[in-house]
C-alpha positions in Angstrom: -77.2 -4.0 -136.0 -79.0 -6.7 -137.9 -82.4 -8.3 -137.9 -85.3 -9.5 -140.1 -86.7 -7.1 -142.6 -89.8 -7.8 -144.7 -90.3 -5.7 -147.8 -93.9 -5.4 -149.1 -93.8 -3.6 -152.4 -95.3 -4.4 -155.8 -92.4 -3.0 -157.8 -89.8 -5.7 -158.7 -87.0 -3.2 -158.9 -87.6 -1.9 -155.4 -87.8 -5.4 -154.0 -84.5 -6.4 -155.7 -82.7 -3.2 -154.7 -83.8 -3.5 -151.0 -82.9 -7.2 -150.8 -79.4 -6.5 -152.2 -78.8 -3.3 -150.2 -80.1 -4.5 -146.8 -78.5 -7.9 -147.3 -75.2 -6.3 -147.8 -75.6 -4.7 -144.4 -76.3 -8.1 -142.7 -80.0 -7.9 -142.6 -82.0 -11.0 -143.3 -84.5 -9.9 -146.0 -87.7 -11.3 -147.5 -89.6 -9.5 -150.2 -93.2 -9.9 -151.4 -95.5 -8.1 -153.8 -98.9 -8.1 -152.2 -100.5 -7.2 -148.8 -101.9 -10.8 -148.5 -98.4 -12.2 -148.8 -97.1 -9.6 -146.4 -99.6 -10.6 -143.7 -98.7 -14.2 -144.2 -95.0 -13.5 -143.7 -95.6 -11.3 -140.6 -97.5 -14.2 -139.1 -95.1 -17.0 -140.1 -91.7 -15.4 -140.2 -92.1 -12.7 -137.4 -89.9 -9.9 -139.0 -88.4 -7.2 -136.8 -89.2 -4.5 -139.4 -91.7 -4.2 -142.2 -91.0 -1.8 -145.1 -94.6 -1.3 -146.4 -95.6 0.4 -149.7 -99.1 2.0 -149.5 -100.1 1.6 -153.1 -100.3 -2.2 -153.3 -102.7 -4.0 -155.7 -105.7 -5.5 -154.0 -105.3 -5.0 -150.3 -103.6 -1.6 -149.9 -101.0 -0.6 -147.3 -103.6 1.0 -145.0 -105.6 -2.2 -144.8 -102.4 -4.2 -144.2 -101.5 -1.9 -141.3 -104.9 -2.4 -139.8 -104.7 -6.2 -140.1 -101.1 -6.3 -138.8 -102.3 -5.2 -135.4 -104.1 -8.5 -135.1 -101.0 -10.6 -135.9 -98.3 -9.4 -133.5 -96.2 -6.3 -133.6 -93.4 -5.7 -135.9 -92.1 -2.1 -136.4 -93.5 -0.7 -139.7 -91.8 1.9 -141.9 -94.1 3.1 -144.6 -92.2 3.7 -147.9 -94.5 5.6 -150.3 -94.4 8.0 -153.3 -97.2 9.9 -151.5 -95.6 12.9 -149.7 -98.8 14.6 -148.5 -99.4 15.2 -144.8 -102.8 13.6 -145.0 -101.4 10.2 -146.0 -98.6 10.5 -143.4 -101.2 11.2 -140.6 -103.4 8.4 -141.8 -100.5 5.9 -141.8 -99.3 6.9 -138.4 -102.8 6.7 -137.0 -103.1 3.2 -138.5 -100.0 2.1 -136.6 -96.9 2.9 -138.7 -93.8 3.8 -136.7 -92.2 6.0 -139.5 -92.9 7.3 -142.9 -90.3 7.6 -145.7 -91.1 9.2 -149.1 -89.7 7.6 -152.3 -87.2 8.0 -153.7 -84.8 7.7 -150.7 -81.2 6.8 -150.1 -80.0 3.6 -148.6 -78.1 5.4 -145.8 -81.3 7.2 -144.7 -83.3 4.0 -144.8 -80.6 2.2 -142.7 -80.7 5.0 -140.2 -84.4 4.8 -139.9 -84.3 1.0 -139.5 -81.7 1.3 -136.8 -83.9 3.8 -135.0 -87.0 1.7 -135.0 -85.0 -1.4 -133.9 -83.6 0.6 -131.0 -87.2 1.6 -130.0 -88.3 -2.1 -130.3 -85.4 -3.5 -128.3 -86.3 -4.8 -124.9 -84.9 -2.8 -122.0 -82.8 -4.9 -119.7 -83.7 -5.3 -116.0 -82.7 -2.8 -113.3 -84.5 0.2 -114.8 -86.5 2.3 -112.4 -90.2 3.0 -112.0 -90.8 6.7 -112.7 -93.9 8.4 -111.3 -95.2 11.8 -112.1 -98.5 12.4 -110.4 -100.9 9.7 -111.5 -98.6 8.7 -114.4 -96.3 5.6 -113.8 -93.7 4.2 -116.2 -92.2 0.8 -115.3 -89.1 0.9 -117.6 -88.0 -2.7 -116.9 -91.4 -4.1 -118.0 -92.1 -1.3 -120.5 -95.5 -0.7 -118.9 -97.3 2.6 -118.6 -100.3 3.4 -116.5 -102.4 6.5 -115.4 -104.2 6.3 -112.1 -103.6 2.6 -112.2 -105.2 2.2 -115.6 -102.9 0.5 -118.2 -102.1 2.6 -121.2 -101.2 1.0 -124.6 -98.6 2.9 -126.5 -96.9 2.3 -129.8 -93.1 1.8 -129.6 -92.5 5.3 -130.9 -94.9 6.9 -128.4 -93.4 4.9 -125.6 -89.8 5.9 -126.5 -90.8 9.6 -126.6 -92.5 9.3 -123.2 -89.5 7.3 -121.8 -87.0 9.9 -122.9 -89.1 12.7 -121.4 -89.5 10.7 -118.1 -85.7 10.1 -117.8 -85.3 13.8 -118.0 -88.4 14.7 -115.9 -88.6 18.4 -114.9 -86.1 19.5 -117.6 -87.0 20.9 -121.0 -86.2 18.5 -123.9 -85.8 20.2 -127.3 -87.5 19.1 -130.5 -84.1 18.4 -132.0 -83.0 16.2 -129.1 -86.2 14.1 -129.2 -85.9 13.7 -133.0 -82.2 12.7 -132.7 -82.8 10.3 -129.8 -86.0 8.7 -131.0 -86.0 8.9 -134.8 -82.3 9.4 -135.6 -80.2 12.0 -137.3 -82.1 12.0 -140.6 -85.3 13.1 -138.9 -83.8 16.1 -137.1 -85.4 18.7 -139.4 -89.0 17.2 -139.2 -90.6 18.7 -136.1 -94.0 17.3 -137.2 -92.9 13.9 -135.8 -92.6 15.2 -132.3 -95.7 17.3 -132.4 -97.8 14.5 -133.7 -96.5 11.9 -131.3 -96.9 14.2 -128.3 -100.5 14.9 -129.4 -101.2 11.2 -129.5 -99.5 10.7 -126.1 -101.6 13.4 -124.5 -104.8 11.9 -125.9 -103.9 8.4 -124.5 -102.8 9.7 -121.2 -105.9 11.8 -120.8 -103.8 15.0 -120.7 -105.6 18.2 -121.7 -103.2 20.2 -124.0 -104.5 23.5 -122.8 -103.9 22.6 -119.1 -101.5 19.6 -119.2 -100.8 17.6 -116.1 -97.9 15.6 -117.5 -96.4 16.8 -120.8 -95.9 20.5 -120.8 -95.0 22.5 -124.0 -91.9 24.7 -123.7 -92.7 27.4 -126.5 -89.9 27.5 -129.1 -88.0 24.8 -127.3 -89.8 21.4 -127.0 -91.5 19.6 -124.1 -91.0 18.8 -120.4 -92.5 16.0 -118.3 -93.8 17.5 -115.0 -91.6 16.0 -112.2 
């Protein structure tokens, strides 16, 4: 798997290491030091993945995330020294697809990049339309609607819903969702599934206490009502 990766980080050593490491694995890499340069590259170069540090000088990573939504959609993996849940929630709310705490290994980074690229990849034709009550997923067009109303989902939210829909009526475990959507390195982090399912329910208008679509299976995971 290859693609375009943009590194936005103010540390020269990090930029150099990621250019070398990702380049060795056949990724085309550009690296910049500021949020302003990052936004310019997103608009002009159209990367597939952005590795974004939050602690940038001037325009910080949160502002970059907000501005990126206005300039097309690349997958964003936040790479930050800030391990707290508050920063992770804020970054995911702002549109990040994944969150990786520094320091990290190259193998884990590669696994997470591959995972977001799989989620970004267009689905080929011939996929079914799946309906569950008022919820409809057109897998060929990657479109979701509720009672005829289009619903805008992030790539990660869509991939979680798609996997649940392909197994509608059957419980899907937290571990299976993590492995299928985020990759092997995320298997121990159930927070990812809980957070994304909460976001999905909100966007689908699904009441968590009396869900119509995504039902919790206590101690197991989730099930999409068939």
